[in-house]
C-alpha positions as CSV (number, residue, x, y, z in Angstrom):
1,M,94.0,120.1,107.0
2,L,91.5,117.5,108.1
3,I,88.7,116.6,105.8
4,S,85.5,118.5,106.1
5,E,82.3,116.6,105.1
6,N,81.2,119.9,103.6
7,I,84.0,119.9,101.1
8,T,83.0,118.2,97.9
9,L,85.6,117.3,95.3
10,G,85.4,115.1,92.3
11,I,88.4,112.8,92.1
12,T,89.3,110.8,89.2
13,F,91.9,111.3,86.5
14,F,89.0,110.6,86.7
15,A,85.1,110.6,87.2
16,T,82.3,111.1,89.7
17,P,82.6,113.8,92.5
18,L,83.5,112.3,95.9
19,R,84.0,113.9,99.3
20,V,87.7,113.8,100.0
21,A,90.4,115.8,101.7
22,Q,91.4,119.3,100.6
23,L,95.1,118.9,99.9
24,S,98.1,121.2,100.3
25,P,100.1,122.2,97.2
26,V,102.7,119.7,96.1
27,G,105.5,119.8,93.5
28,L,105.9,117.4,90.5
29,A,109.3,116.4,91.8
30,R,107.7,115.0,95.0
31,A,105.1,113.2,92.9
32,Q,107.8,111.5,90.9
33,S,110.1,110.4,93.8
34,G,110.4,106.8,94.9
35,L,108.6,103.6,93.8
36,G,107.9,100.2,95.1
37,D,105.7,100.1,98.2
38,I,105.4,103.7,99.5
39,S,105.2,103.5,103.3
40,M,104.3,106.7,105.0
41,A,104.9,105.0,108.4
42,D,107.2,102.1,109.1
43,C,104.5,99.4,109.4
44,S,107.0,96.7,110.1
45,K,108.1,98.3,113.4
46,Q,104.7,99.1,114.7
47,A,102.8,96.5,116.9
48,P,100.0,97.1,117.0
49,L,99.7,99.0,113.8
50,K,98.8,102.6,114.1
51,Q,96.1,104.5,112.2
52,D,98.7,106.5,110.1
53,C,100.3,103.3,108.8
54,L,99.7,103.9,105.1
55,R,101.1,101.8,102.2
56,V,100.5,102.3,98.5
57,V,101.3,99.2,96.4
58,P,100.8,97.9,92.8
59,V,98.2,95.1,92.7
60,S,99.9,91.8,91.9
61,G,97.3,89.2,92.9
62,W,93.5,88.4,92.8
63,D,93.0,89.2,96.5
64,D,94.3,92.8,96.1
65,L,92.4,93.2,92.8
66,M,89.2,92.2,94.7
67,K,89.9,94.9,97.2
68,V,90.2,97.5,94.4
69,M,86.9,96.4,92.9
70,A,85.2,96.5,96.3
71,I,86.4,100.1,96.9
72,R,85.3,101.3,93.5
73,S,81.9,99.6,93.9
74,A,81.3,101.3,97.2
75,V,82.4,104.7,96.1
76,Y,81.3,105.0,92.5
77,M,78.3,102.8,92.5
78,G,77.2,103.1,96.1
79,E,77.9,106.7,96.7
80,G,78.0,108.1,93.2
81,G,75.1,106.2,91.8
82,R,77.0,105.1,88.7
83,S,75.8,102.0,86.9
84,Y,77.8,98.7,86.9
85,L,78.4,98.9,83.1
86,H,79.7,102.5,83.4
87,E,82.0,101.8,86.3
88,F,83.4,98.4,85.1
89,D,83.9,99.4,81.5
90,G,85.9,96.5,80.1
91,N,89.3,98.1,80.7
92,D,90.2,96.6,84.0
93,H,92.1,93.7,82.5
94,H,94.2,96.1,80.4
95,A,95.5,98.2,83.3
96,T,97.7,98.5,86.3
97,H,95.8,98.8,89.5
98,I,97.1,100.7,92.6
99,L,95.9,100.0,96.1
100,A,96.2,102.1,99.2
101,L,96.1,100.3,102.6
102,V,95.8,101.8,106.1
103,D,96.8,99.3,108.8
104,D,96.4,96.7,106.0
105,E,92.8,97.8,105.5
106,P,91.8,98.7,101.9
107,A,91.5,102.5,101.8
108,G,91.7,103.7,98.2
109,C,92.8,102.8,94.7
110,C,93.3,104.0,91.2
111,R,93.9,102.5,87.7
112,I,96.5,103.3,85.1
113,R,96.2,102.6,81.4
114,Y,98.9,103.0,78.7
115,F,98.7,104.4,75.2
116,G,101.9,104.5,73.1
117,D,103.8,107.4,74.4
118,F,101.6,108.5,77.3
119,A,99.9,107.0,80.4
120,K,96.5,107.7,81.8
121,P,95.7,107.5,85.6
122,E,92.0,107.2,86.3
123,R,89.3,105.8,88.7
124,L,90.9,107.2,91.8
125,A,88.6,106.4,94.8
126,V,88.9,106.6,98.6
127,L,86.5,105.0,101.1
128,P,84.6,107.5,103.4
129,K,86.3,106.4,106.6
130,F,89.7,107.2,105.2
131,R,88.7,110.7,104.2
132,R,88.3,112.1,107.7
133,G,92.0,112.2,108.7
134,R,95.4,112.8,107.2
135,Y,96.8,109.3,106.7
136,G,100.4,109.4,105.6
137,K,101.9,112.9,105.1
138,R,99.2,114.4,102.9
139,G,96.2,112.1,102.9
140,V,95.2,109.0,101.0
141,P,94.1,110.8,97.7
142,Y,97.4,112.6,97.4
143,E,99.6,109.6,98.2
144,I,97.8,107.5,95.6
145,A,98.1,110.1,92.9
146,S,101.8,110.7,93.8
147,Y,102.5,107.0,93.5
148,A,100.7,106.7,90.2
149,F,102.7,109.5,88.6
150,S,106.0,108.1,90.0
151,F,105.0,104.6,88.7
152,C,104.5,106.0,85.2
153,A,107.8,107.8,85.2
154,K,109.6,104.7,86.4
155,K,108.1,102.8,83.4
156,G,109.6,105.4,81.1
157,F,106.5,107.5,80.2
158,R,107.3,111.2,79.7
159,T,103.7,112.3,79.2
160,I,100.7,112.0,81.5
161,Y,97.1,112.5,80.4
162,G,93.7,112.4,82.2
163,H,90.2,113.7,82.6
164,A,89.5,115.9,85.7
165,V,86.1,116.9,87.0
166,E,86.1,120.7,86.4
167,H,86.4,121.7,90.1
168,L,89.3,119.3,90.6
169,V,91.5,120.9,88.0
170,S,93.5,122.6,90.7
171,F,94.2,119.3,92.5
172,W,95.7,117.7,89.5
173,A,97.6,120.8,88.5
174,R,99.6,120.4,91.6
175,F,101.1,117.3,89.9
176,G,102.3,119.3,86.9
177,T,99.3,118.8,84.6
178,S,97.4,121.6,82.9
179,P,94.2,121.9,80.9
180,M,94.5,121.0,77.2
181,P,93.2,123.4,74.5
182,D,89.5,122.7,73.8
183,G,89.7,120.0,76.4
184,S,86.3,120.6,78.1
185,F,83.6,118.0,77.7
186,D,80.7,116.3,79.5
187,I,80.6,112.8,81.1
188,E,77.5,111.6,82.8
189,G,76.3,115.1,83.5
190,Y,79.6,116.4,84.9
191,R,81.8,119.0,83.2
192,C,85.3,117.5,82.7
193,V,88.6,118.9,81.5
194,A,91.3,116.9,79.6
195,M,94.7,117.6,81.2
196,S,98.2,116.6,80.4
197,G,101.7,117.2,81.7
198,S,105.3,116.1,81.4
199,L,107.1,113.6,83.6
200,S,110.8,113.6,84.5
201,V,111.9,110.1,83.8
202,P,114.4,108.9,86.5
203,N,117.8,107.6,85.5
204,D,116.8,104.1,86.6
205,A,113.6,104.0,84.6
206,I,112.8,100.7,82.9
207,H,114.0,100.4,79.3
208,I,115.1,97.7,76.9
209,D,118.6,97.6,78.4
210,S,117.5,97.4,82.0
211,G,118.5,93.7,82.1
212,H,116.8,90.6,80.8
213,L,115.9,89.3,84.3
214,V,114.9,92.8,85.5
215,L,112.2,92.9,82.8
216,V,110.5,89.8,84.1
217,R,110.4,90.9,87.7
218,R,107.1,91.6,89.4
219,E,105.5,94.8,88.2
220,G,106.5,97.8,90.4
221,H,109.2,95.7,92.2
222,W,111.9,96.1,89.6
223,D,114.6,96.7,92.2
224,E,114.0,93.4,93.9
225,P,115.3,90.0,92.6
226,G,112.4,88.0,91.1
227,V,111.5,84.3,91.5
228,L,113.1,83.4,88.1
229,E,116.5,84.7,89.4
230,G,116.3,82.2,92.2
231,L,115.4,79.4,89.8
232,E,118.4,80.4,87.6
233,H,120.8,80.0,90.6
234,S,119.2,76.7,91.5
235,A,119.6,75.4,88.0
236,G,123.3,76.5,87.9
237,A,124.1,75.0,91.3
């Protein structure tokens, strides 16, 4: 279903209401499959790139982080009217940031923070021009959320937690979460619901025995040899 500008959904596990796509139901298994760069179209084989060339990647450099901040500024501050201090709350340097790109153009993002035995996806935002079509298989918001849940499971987290704007509870329920008892509360004039759910940790999830060099690989790219492994071979040559 294509986006209707008349459909208003709040989207942040979570925060200010934004206008985004109405999504089809999905299963938790789909949300937890795969990791690394999720490519909904094979960008490497398309020249010129097509409009449905969507990639979702973990941020690993300042350039991508600036793209995330630009998206959130446009969406939450520009559209939502949120203040700078409320949006940039001091937690961005303690989190993993996820970036969605359409034809290499910044399209959406989210943030994940970690607390002991659970992870908290939040601040999901999608720019207006990428809400009016189904990029990827199910749209930018779905693909970002799917990647975030998969990412947390790959890191070994078995519990997910977040805050959903009240009328978006059904969206996040499609990823296996449900409202917590006595979980309703207000943030900036919006009724929110605390939600939680279980993740199925994959067999290749990261753990203390994953390998010494695996544990120093680039975040989200644990299946790819890191630069230190190249240095190790050079030193032993």
